[in-house]
C-alpha positions in Angstrom: 0.0 0.0 0.0 1.4 3.4 -0.9 0.7 6.2 1.6 1.0 9.9 0.9 1.1 12.5 3.6 0.3 16.2 3.3 0.7 19.3 5.4 1.1 18.8 9.1 0.6 15.0 8.8 3.7 15.0 6.6 5.6 17.3 9.0 4.9 15.2 12.0 5.6 11.9 10.4 8.7 13.2 8.7 8.2 11.9 5.2 5.9 12.7 2.3 5.2 9.1 1.3 6.0 5.5 2.0 5.1 1.9 1.1 3.7 -0.3 3.8 2.4 -3.8 4.2 -0.4 -3.5 6.6 -1.4 -6.4 8.9 -4.3 -8.6 8.0 -6.6 -6.9 10.5 -6.4 -3.6 8.6 -9.5 -3.7 6.5 -10.8 -0.1 6.6 -9.4 3.4 6.6 -10.1 3.6 10.3 -8.2 0.3 11.0 -5.3 1.7 8.9 -5.2 5.0 10.9 -5.3 3.1 14.2 -2.4 0.8 13.1 -0.3 3.7 11.8 -0.7 5.4 15.1 1.1 2.5 16.7 4.2 2.8 14.6 5.9 5.4 16.7 5.5 8.7 18.5 5.7 10.7 15.2 2.8 8.7 13.8 0.8 9.0 17.0 1.3 12.8 17.0 0.3 13.1 13.4 -2.8 11.0 13.9 -3.9 12.3 17.3 -6.8 14.2 15.7 -7.6 11.5 13.1 -11.3 12.4 13.0 -10.4 15.6 11.1 -8.1 14.0 8.6 -9.5 13.6 5.1 -8.6 10.4 3.2 -8.5 9.7 -0.5 -8.0 6.3 -1.9 -6.9 6.1 -5.5 -7.7 9.8 -5.9 -11.2 9.7 -4.5 -12.2 11.0 -1.1 -13.6 8.3 1.2 -15.1 8.0 4.7 -13.1 6.3 7.4 -15.3 3.1 7.2 -14.2 2.6 3.5 -12.3 -0.6 2.8 -8.6 -0.6 2.0 -6.6 -3.0 -0.1 -2.9 -3.8 -0.3 -2.6 -2.2 -3.8 -4.3 1.1 -2.8 -2.8 4.5 -2.9 -4.0 6.2 0.3 -3.5 10.0 0.8 -4.0 11.6 4.2 -4.9 15.3 4.2 -5.4 17.5 7.4 -7.9 20.3 7.2 -6.5 23.2 5.2 -7.2 26.9 5.7 -6.4 29.6 3.2 -6.2 33.3 3.1 
């Protein structure tokens, strides 16, 4: 699974993207976010407010109950403000 991180998610995790092999119990976006938060303090900090993170799978925004597959591209976007 390819993960893409944007804005403060990227800043906290310390990388823009990575390839991961998620465990078998990771079946939904919410499961993925829960698992990622266990990978270290930087992930936990980035996903502390996961309820506000928007997720796109293969370039389409989805809800956190949406299924994920090993070949998906998953992008994590925090809320963005402009001015």
